[in-house]
C-alpha positions as CSV (number, residue, x, y, z in Angstrom):
1,X,-4.6,-17.4,-7.8
2,X,-3.9,-16.5,-11.4
3,X,-3.4,-13.0,-12.6
4,X,-5.1,-12.1,-15.9
5,X,-3.2,-9.7,-18.0
6,X,-5.7,-8.2,-20.4
7,X,-7.4,-4.8,-20.4
8,X,-6.0,-1.9,-18.4
9,X,-7.7,-1.2,-15.0
10,X,-9.7,1.7,-16.4
11,X,-10.7,-0.2,-19.5
12,X,-11.9,-3.0,-17.3
13,X,-14.3,-0.7,-15.6
14,X,-15.4,1.1,-18.7
15,X,-16.2,-2.1,-20.5
16,X,-18.5,-3.5,-17.8
17,X,-22.0,-4.3,-19.0
18,X,-23.5,-2.3,-16.1
19,X,-21.3,0.7,-16.6
20,X,-22.8,4.2,-16.9
21,X,-20.4,7.2,-17.3
22,X,-20.1,9.7,-14.4
23,X,-20.9,13.0,-16.0
24,X,-22.4,16.5,-15.5
25,X,-21.2,19.6,-13.5
26,X,-20.0,17.6,-10.6
27,X,-17.7,15.5,-12.8
28,X,-16.0,18.7,-14.0
29,X,-15.6,19.9,-10.4
30,X,-13.9,16.6,-9.4
31,X,-11.8,16.7,-12.6
32,X,-10.5,20.2,-11.8
33,X,-9.7,19.1,-8.2
34,X,-7.9,16.0,-9.3
35,X,-5.9,17.9,-11.9
36,X,-4.6,20.2,-9.1
37,X,-3.5,17.1,-7.2
38,X,-2.0,15.4,-10.2
39,X,-0.2,18.4,-11.7
40,X,-0.5,17.1,-15.3
41,X,1.9,16.0,-16.8
42,X,3.4,13.4,-15.8
43,X,0.1,11.5,-16.4
44,X,-1.8,11.4,-19.6
45,X,-4.8,13.7,-20.0
46,X,-6.9,10.9,-21.7
47,X,-6.4,8.7,-18.7
48,X,-7.6,11.4,-16.4
49,X,-10.7,11.9,-18.5
50,X,-11.4,8.1,-18.5
51,X,-10.9,8.0,-14.7
52,X,-13.5,10.7,-14.3
53,X,-16.0,8.8,-16.4
54,X,-15.3,5.7,-14.4
55,X,-16.2,7.2,-11.0
56,X,-19.8,5.9,-11.3
57,X,-18.5,2.5,-10.4
58,X,-16.4,2.0,-7.2
59,X,-14.6,-1.3,-6.4
60,X,-15.0,-2.8,-3.0
61,X,-11.5,-1.8,-2.0
62,X,-12.2,1.8,-3.1
63,X,-15.3,1.9,-1.0
64,X,-13.2,0.9,2.0
65,X,-10.7,3.6,1.1
66,X,-13.4,6.2,1.2
67,X,-14.6,5.1,4.6
68,X,-11.0,5.1,5.9
69,X,-10.0,8.5,4.4
70,X,-13.1,10.5,5.5
71,X,-11.9,11.0,9.0
72,X,-8.4,12.1,7.9
73,X,-9.6,14.9,5.6
74,X,-12.7,16.0,7.6
75,X,-12.6,19.8,8.0
76,X,-14.8,19.6,11.1
77,X,-17.3,22.1,9.9
78,X,-20.2,20.6,11.8
79,X,-22.6,20.8,8.8
80,X,-23.5,17.1,9.0
81,X,-24.6,17.6,12.6
82,X,-26.8,20.6,11.7
83,X,-28.1,20.2,8.2
84,X,-29.2,16.6,7.5
85,X,-32.7,17.1,8.9
86,X,-32.7,14.0,11.0
87,X,-30.8,10.8,11.6
88,X,-31.8,7.3,12.7
89,X,-30.1,5.5,15.6
90,X,-30.5,2.2,17.4
91,X,-31.6,1.8,21.0
92,X,-28.2,0.3,21.7
93,X,-26.5,3.3,20.3
94,X,-28.6,5.5,22.5
95,X,-27.7,3.4,25.5
96,X,-24.0,3.7,24.7
97,X,-24.4,7.5,24.6
98,X,-26.3,7.5,27.9
99,X,-23.5,5.4,29.5
100,X,-20.9,7.7,28.1
101,X,-22.7,10.8,29.4
102,X,-23.3,9.0,32.7
103,X,-27.1,9.6,32.4
104,X,-30.1,7.3,32.2
105,X,-31.4,6.1,28.9
106,X,-34.7,7.8,29.5
107,X,-33.0,11.1,30.4
108,X,-30.9,11.1,27.2
109,X,-33.9,10.1,25.1
110,X,-35.9,13.1,26.5
111,X,-33.0,15.5,26.1
112,X,-32.5,14.8,22.4
113,X,-36.2,14.3,21.7
114,X,-35.6,10.9,20.2
115,X,-38.8,9.5,18.6
116,X,-39.2,5.6,18.5
117,X,-40.0,4.3,15.1
118,X,-41.3,0.9,16.3
119,X,-38.5,-1.2,14.7
120,X,-35.8,-0.8,17.4
121,X,-34.6,2.5,16.1
122,X,-35.3,6.1,16.9
123,X,-35.3,9.3,14.9
124,X,-33.3,12.3,16.2
125,X,-33.9,15.6,14.6
126,X,-31.0,18.0,14.1
127,X,-29.3,20.3,15.1
128,X,-27.6,17.6,17.2
129,X,-27.7,18.2,20.9
130,X,-24.2,16.8,21.2
131,X,-22.6,19.3,18.9
132,X,-20.3,21.8,20.8
133,X,-19.1,24.5,18.5
134,X,-18.2,22.4,15.5
135,X,-17.0,19.4,17.6
136,X,-18.9,16.2,18.5
137,X,-18.9,15.8,22.3
138,X,-19.7,12.0,22.0
139,X,-17.2,11.3,19.1
140,X,-16.0,7.9,20.5
141,X,-19.5,6.6,20.8
142,X,-21.2,8.4,18.0
143,X,-23.9,6.4,16.1
144,X,-23.0,4.4,13.0
145,X,-24.9,6.8,10.7
146,X,-22.4,9.5,11.9
147,X,-19.3,7.3,11.6
148,X,-20.2,6.3,8.1
149,X,-20.9,9.8,6.8
150,X,-20.2,11.1,4.2
151,X,-19.0,7.9,2.6
152,X,-22.4,6.2,2.9
153,X,-24.1,9.1,1.1
154,X,-21.5,9.2,-1.6
155,X,-22.1,5.5,-2.3
156,X,-25.8,5.9,-2.3
157,X,-25.7,8.9,-4.6
158,X,-23.5,7.2,-7.1
159,X,-25.8,4.2,-7.2
160,X,-28.7,6.6,-7.9
161,X,-26.9,8.3,-10.8
162,X,-24.5,10.8,-9.2
163,X,-26.3,13.5,-7.4
164,X,-24.8,16.0,-4.9
165,X,-24.0,15.7,-1.3
166,X,-23.9,18.6,1.2
167,X,-20.6,17.4,2.8
168,X,-17.7,19.7,1.6
169,X,-15.2,16.8,1.4
170,X,-17.2,14.4,-0.8
171,X,-15.7,15.7,-4.0
172,X,-12.2,15.4,-2.5
173,X,-12.8,11.8,-1.6
174,X,-13.9,11.0,-5.1
175,X,-10.9,13.0,-6.5
176,X,-8.6,10.8,-4.3
177,X,-10.1,7.7,-6.0
178,X,-9.6,9.3,-9.4
179,X,-6.0,10.0,-8.7
180,X,-5.5,6.4,-7.5
181,X,-7.0,5.1,-10.7
182,X,-4.8,7.3,-12.9
183,X,-1.6,6.2,-11.2
184,X,-2.7,2.5,-11.5
185,X,-3.3,3.0,-15.2
186,X,0.2,4.5,-15.6
187,X,1.7,1.6,-13.5
188,X,-0.1,-0.9,-15.8
189,X,1.5,0.7,-18.9
190,X,5.0,1.5,-17.6
191,X,5.7,-1.3,-15.1
192,X,3.4,-4.3,-15.7
193,X,5.3,-6.5,-13.3
194,X,4.8,-4.1,-10.4
195,X,1.2,-3.7,-11.4
196,X,0.8,-7.4,-11.4
197,X,2.3,-7.7,-7.9
198,X,-0.1,-5.0,-6.6
199,X,-3.2,-6.7,-8.0
200,X,-2.1,-10.1,-6.7
201,X,-1.6,-8.7,-3.2
202,X,-5.0,-7.1,-3.4
203,X,-6.6,-10.4,-4.4
204,X,-4.8,-12.1,-1.5
205,X,-6.2,-9.5,0.9
206,X,-9.7,-10.0,-0.4
207,X,-9.3,-13.8,-0.3
208,X,-8.5,-13.6,3.4
209,X,-11.9,-12.0,4.0
210,X,-13.8,-14.2,1.6
211,X,-15.8,-16.0,4.3
212,X,-16.9,-12.7,6.0
213,X,-20.2,-10.9,5.4
214,X,-19.8,-7.9,3.0
215,X,-20.3,-5.5,5.9
216,X,-17.6,-7.1,8.0
217,X,-15.3,-7.4,5.0
218,X,-15.7,-3.7,4.4
219,X,-14.9,-2.9,8.0
220,X,-11.8,-5.0,7.9
221,X,-10.6,-3.4,4.7
222,X,-11.3,0.1,6.0
223,X,-9.5,-0.7,9.2
224,X,-6.5,-1.8,7.2
225,X,-6.4,1.4,5.1
226,X,-7.0,3.5,8.2
227,X,-3.9,1.9,9.9
228,X,-1.9,2.7,6.7
229,X,-3.1,6.3,6.7
230,X,-2.2,6.7,10.4
231,X,1.3,5.3,9.7
232,X,1.7,7.7,6.8
233,X,0.6,10.7,8.9
234,X,2.8,9.7,11.9
235,X,5.9,8.0,10.5
236,X,8.2,6.4,13.1
237,X,11.6,7.9,13.6
238,X,14.3,6.0,11.8
């Protein structure tokens, strides 16, 4: 697999034919948050501004990073269980919840007032019946729509031109991607060989998942990042 030394990582994104700059009040909020994390200098201000503009386009590995990071920085406010209006879950997910609660499928369905939508899914209105204080009482079997939030909404909003999301950590997740991009830009300039090694390793990782569906590939990548974050949070004693 050949490494192509050409434009910097940020310039590669900004020069894409489908690129649209990320701008507006939310961009300034994320910029301010990222600067507090970067403590400029040592990075260049122009690279930070370019990185903000680039946030409208996320790479596959960065989408996986957002999915992996969200659980680690969740502030457990419970807002997503109260204020999203309603969520859609599958019959199998409801069965999993019923088994976890040691109740019948019908009993759980009645308790949470789940409405069948005729396509194998059900609509459940919030406030969620399984929210205890600010904690999810079915966390290990929570539906996919809950597991994927807020990353799924961030991706959707970016695709629709930015937008806002009610989750209080969504800006921090994007700021984490911004910081990553700024440091990769610096690595490209200051240590091209190390940058090349990093890109080639990333390409090898993606090649290992080339035959998987995009959904399964995303899950594998997110699991890999999640394992890394867990190791960083709980380092082994030397």
